C-alpha positions, 0 to 999 in steps of 0.5 A: 376734357379733351384727350390729346393727340400728339397734333395741335393742328386742326383738321378739315372736316370732309364729307364722304356723303357725296353731297355739297356742305351748305349750311344755312345762316341759322346753323351756324349760329346753332354750332357757335352756340354750342361750341361757346356753351361748351367751351364756358362749362369747361372753364367752370368745371376748371375753376371748380376743381381749382377750388376743391383743389386749393380747399383741400390743400388748404384743409390738409395744411391747415390739419397738419398745422394743427397737429403741429400746435397740438404738439407744441401746446403737448410738449409745453403740458405734457407733465400735467396732461394725463391729470388735467381733470382732478380739482385745480386745488390739488393740481401739481402747478410746479412745473406750469409756473416754472414756464417762462411769461413767453410761454404762457403766452405761447400756450394760450396762442397755441389752444386758440388757434388749433381749438376745435369744439368738437375734438374731444382731446381739444376740450381737454387741452382745454381743461388743462389750459382752464385749470393750470392758467385761470383755475389755480390758486395763483392763476398766472394770468392775473399777473399778465393782465395788470401789466402795461406792456405788449405782454399786458396787451396781449393776455388783454386780448386773449381773455374775451377770445377764451371765453368764447371759446369755452362758450362755443364749446358749451353751446355745441356740447352741453353735456359734456363732462367738462361742463362745471370746468368750463363754466368756472372759467368763464365765471372767473374770467367774467368776473376779472373783466368786471373787476377790471372795468373793462368795458370795451371787451364785455361791450363788444361781447355783449353785442356780439356773441356772449349772450347769443352762446348762453341762450344756446346752452340754455335751450338745449335743457328742458326747464325741468331738466334737474340734471343741469339745473346747477349749470342753468342757473350757473349760466342764467348768473353768468348773463346778467354780470356783464351788465353790473358794472356798465354805466347807465348809459351803456347798460341801457344799450347793452339791456336790449341785447340781454334781453334779447336773448336771455328774457326771450328764454322759455320759462326762464324762472322755472330754471332757477332755484329759489336762491338764484332767482332772488340774486338774479331778480336782485340784479336785473336792469328790469327798467333799462330792459323795458325801456328798450323793448322797442330796439328789438322786439321787430327782430323776434319770432312769434315764440319769442315774442310769447315767452318775452312776454311771459318772462315780462309778466313774471318779473313786472307784476311784482315790480310794477308797484314800485317803478317810478313813472318812467319805468311804468310807462315802460312796463305799459309799452313793453306789454303793449309792443308784445301784444301788437303782434300777438295772435288771437288764438294764443289766448283762446289756449290760455283759456282752454288751459285755464279751463281745464285746470280748473272746472270748479272755479268760474273764471267770468260770469256765464251768459245769458241763455235768453232768447237768441234775437233774431237777424233781419235775415231771419236766422238768430244770432249769437247772444252777448259775449258769444263769438257767432259763426255764419249770421254775425256782423249783420249790419242791419242788427248787430248784437255786441259781441256778434262782432269781433275785432279785426284779427290777423289771419293765422298761417299755419305758422303761427298756429304751430308756435302757438299750440307749441307754447307749453301750459306753464307759459300759458300760466305765466301768461294768464297773470296778464289779466289776474285782478290784482296785476290789473289793480296794480296798473290801475293804481299806478295809472291814478298815481301818474294819471296825467302821463301813464292813462293814455297807454293804460287805455291802449293796453286795456283796448288791446286785451280786451280785443286779444282776449274777449273772455277777459273783459269782464275781469279788466271793466270789474277790476277798472270801475271797482278797483279802487287806487290807494295812492295818487292824486286821483285816489278813490274812496271804495264807497264810490266806484266808477271813478275812473269813468269820470277821470277817463271822460274829464281828462280825455276824452270830453276834451280831446280832440276826437270828441271835439270833432264829433260834437261840431256842427260841421265835423260830427253832425254830417256822415261824411264829417265822421267819415272824415273824422275816422280817417284822421292820422292825427287823432291816432292814440286817442281813440283808445280812451274813448273806446274804453270808456264805452267799454267801462260806462256801458259795463257799469250801467248794467248794475246801475239802477234809475235812482242812482243813475239819476241820483235822485234823493227821494228814491236813494232816500227809500234805498237807504230807509230799506237798508238801515233796517239791516245795517246802519252802515251803508254807501250809495253808488252813484252815476260817475257822469253829470245828467249834462255830462251823460247828454254830452256823451250821448250826442258825440256817440249818437253823431259817430253811430249815425255816420257810421251806419249812413257810411255803411258801404262807403267807410268799409266798415267790415275791413276798416280799423280805427286809425292807429289801433287793431279795433274794428270800424264795425266794433266800434260802432258796436260800442257806441250802438250799444251804449248809445241806446242803454242811455236812450233807455233811460231817457226813455223811461225818465226823459233828461235830453232836451226835447228832438236831442235824438233826432238826427232828421237835420242832417238828410230828407225825411221823406226820402229816407223812408222810401229809400228805407221801403225800398231797401226793405223790399230790394233785401226781400227780393234779395232773399227769394232769390237765394231760396228759391232755384229756376227749377223751383220757381219754374214748378211752383204750384200758383194755387200754393203761392202764398203758402210757399211763400210763408213758409220759405219766408218764415222757415230756412231763410236764406242768408244774404252776403255781407256786401250786398247788405253793405250797399242795400240796406245801409237805411236798414242799418239806422232804423234797426239799431239807432231807430230812436234818431227818426220821429215815433209817427215815422217810425210807426208809418214805416211800421206800416208801409213795412206790413203793406208790402209785405201783404203785397208781395204774398198776395194777400190783399187779393184774398181779402173776400175771396173763396182762399179765406180761412174759416172758424166758427167760434164759441162765445163761452170757449174762444181760446180753446176754439181759437186755438183748435181752428188757427194754431195748425195754421202758423205762418198761414195766419197772416191770411183772411180769417172768417169768423162765425160766432156761436151764442150760448144756444149754439146759434151763429150770430148774425152778421157777415165778417169783413174784418170786424167781426174777426177783430172782435174775436181777436179782442176777446181772444186776447183778452182771455188768453193773457189772463193771468188766470190761465196759468201762462202768465203772471202779473206784476205789481204794476199789473203788466203781465209776462211769461210763467217761469213755473216747470209745467209752462215749459212743458211742450203743450204750454210751449205751443200755446206760447208759439200760438199766443205770439201768432195772435198777438203778431196778427193783431200788430200785423192787423193793426188791432190794438189790444187792451194788454200791458206787458211788463217792460223787461219782456218787452226788452226782449222783444228788442232784442236787448238783453235784461240787466239789473235795472230791468229787475225792478219790473219784475220782482222790486223786492229783489231788485232793492235787496239786490240793490242793498247788498251792492251797497253793503259796507259791513261783512259781506259774507259773514252779515249776510250769509249769501251762497251762488244759489237760488230756490225756486218753490213750486208745488211746496217742494224747493228745488235749489239752483247753483248759478255756477258750478259748486254755487252752493259752496261759494259764498258771497263776498265783497269781492264777487257781489257784482258777480252774484248780482249779475247772476241773480238777475239774469237768472231770474230774467233770462233763464227761468223763462227762456224757453217760453219766451222763444217758443213766444218769439218764434210765433211772433216771428211767424208773423211779425219781422222782429226786425220791424219791432226793433224800430221801437223802445219798451214804452213805444212798443206798448203804445204799438201793442195796444195804443195810448192809454191813459190819455183822453180820447181826442173827441175834435180829432175824432169828429174831424175825421168821421164820414157820414152816411145819409147825413151831414155834420150839420143834422140835428141828430149828429150835433146831438150825438157830438155833444153827448159824447163830449160829456162823457168821461173818459172810460165812455169815450172809450167803451164807444169806441170799442162798440164801433170799432172793437178796440177801445183805444184811438189809432197811434196817429190819430183817427185820419189813420184808421181804416176804413174810417169812423163812420155814423150812417142813419138807421131810421126814423124809430127813435124805439131802436138801440144804435148798432154798430158794424165794427168790420167797416167801423160803422155807428148806425144811429137812429134819428134820436130828437133830445139829449136825454133820448140819444144819451140813454140809448147810447149808453145802453147800447154799449154797456149791453156787450150783445153782437150784432144781434142789436142790428 
């Protein structure tokens, strides 16, 4: 403020400096602005001073007024004030009762006006009022509220206001010594409102402050606070009172307000005694709460939603089985609304809590520890059901649980909230996936399948997304649990009925299925993409997703005889079972064969479209319309189930020829060119990331091949996901659903990959150069010498190897190794090292070999042999040399990075397989009759070792409820765990030479053909003759004509011996003799007919003297091909 000097006249400013005061316009404007700002500031200061003064005066006036009103109140009740805290029924009420109705009204109005919750004396005054006006034996207010005059209207307005004053006091001072009196007064007044059906007052209270204040009081205490348990129970009982008298429509409206405040209280059931809990549950309008959840859930914080879900599960899990159709739909919808807002981290905490609570009881089957499939980038991916880091989401090769659904990013706040949730709440949340609760949901869904099944499917998919570790429990429940009521009821012996219903009632007739099967919308990648983005299909994708999950899981424990419903096979199984029991049931494929074909067709179109449009569809970030499920997860589901169906079809065809091919949707020749380009481009990107500029500049040219090999098989660099998305969409097709490309084209692509790799490493230029590795091999010790000379090469075994054979007399055999001698060595080596008598391999009943599970096979030296054998086999594939070895189907399955399941066990141990099938179908008392537990016994060298399949497995009996888990664990142990180390070593060696992703273009049977050629078929002599070249002769020469006539008369075995004699391999090339390099050739070796035929296997050349007769030629050829000698015949 400015000082006042007595003069209001403004004095002129005189400049005594002697200089002219010439201000420019800018200076004048600046001064004016400053003066204006000062004036504005002064005005604001004056206004602020006025407000402060007014507020201070008003508060002082209010204080004086309250003091006066308190004095008046005290005068009216001065004779009872000092003793107002005693029991109400012991009060001396005579003087108060002498008060007139006007005085009673004044007394109540006074305390409404002056009452301050934190004022201790006011609380005592409120107690006095409550004791005398409300809690008295004959409370005065009861007479007043019944009146229809002004006095009655005033009292009816006062009662809700007094309830609010008291509840505000309780909320602000929850530990007040007057709490029991206050709660008793509130209970009395609310009961009176209910008795009078004062709906208007109850509705206003409920909409505004009633439940908020009750919640605030309850939240002031920990759930385990025993000192306040009685008061808290009374408050929760008070919360339900207004809802008892409201009509249904208004009760539904207010139930939302009730649930938002009371049903979000943490651990609500734990705060109630048994009797109170029973009464509360009986009065709880649970169905109305469910119906109104969508009205308030969007206003809740995350912590409140978590507690809401917890409380919904507490009461819902007990009530759901008794709900009507609308109630059940509301229950599913309420849980779904909660889950839509839940972070995945919450359910990880639940898992951690359950794991810490008990380490004895297994929550789910342990996953396979089989060799981890190698990604195209060369790194290993994590296994089935395990989340991975780094390498997951590789679009070229995707394992099921390497893909997570689109998890929302957790903020620090979310993490804080999740970490603050109590263990008790986590325990209640686990009710969601308990078998009993899931079984009840299935039962109710079956009862109301026509209306509730879509909601159930959506809920199950959401739970699987948020809670991946619960997937086994959910899927097993949906597959094997049997609803007991409803038109869809299924017998316990007919598992998989839900799959059948889901397919026939929802998926097959659904718009998604129709669209994906349509030639235009489903037969082209762009059509699939359009279907995926169609908003009209929101809410329908969950059915297909759940079907894929269920059927894929079901196929894991479904044998081929069950899949095909083969009566002959089933009869065989039944005869085995009848040896044990006369009460049997047999599982069946829930889908007919033609239904499986239809399902495979839509999955084929879906998966192909998602791989083909890799970059365009934004697979990594996009979600299925209407869900949280990522497109990548959907693609993985479709791929996995499609592969399972295809494997069944490859073992025993049931699809029409050409069903799997998608070549009609693209140009095959362009595809082959593009996929080769993508593979080479991908390798270039890897090399660019592997080598820094300094490494490239300092690289020794003489070590080029070795460096390339070590880098490509050593610490392989990763390519970014964005690069892969655009570089390798065709590789995604080739490595995940290769069966859409014809087998012959895939073999051609495989050979092209190898040729490209040879060119990249510069191996072609070393065929006859100085960088050939040389090894002398004694014919009696082929395997030992091969291991000694070649194992140290490691990945460099790719390079050219020159072999010199040493005969039994220590002399070098004749011949120059141009590749043929090495082929003979490799054939002999594989015959020896894969011999079951060597101890590294065992043979099944089909004479197919697999790694020996014996403990000595896991010793370091044995594992080194397995690595060497992997490289040897890789070298044979790399060079296109066929070997006469048959591997067991389940072992070949591991080459492809696939899990082995029950149906694979038949190729390992048919008797154990039949035993597990018997257990699966056994209808008697499994625990009492079979006496099995979760252990397996291994016998080695007359010593037994018991292995527990789960913690405390020897104490865990196999029952009807857990036998599926036992079957899975037993199969997993036999097929995966026992030979884990051996397989890992073998595949490491194989991957040193051959990219495992190249092998994944084939199925088990095709892989057998790739390794050993077409076995069991007659050698095509016409094809052989068509592609034969001649030296010194032509095809019209008499000896040539005699030769082909004689060869055609040979049996198939003799024909193969001839082929082996000339090419060192008894099996023809995969794609016919046109692919044999060098071509099969016949050359004249002179006119001396006493000589025997000879061969140069290095160039596939048969040297034949000019025999004149069929008998002579037959005799000489048979002698030569059965002699078993090497090049000495030449």
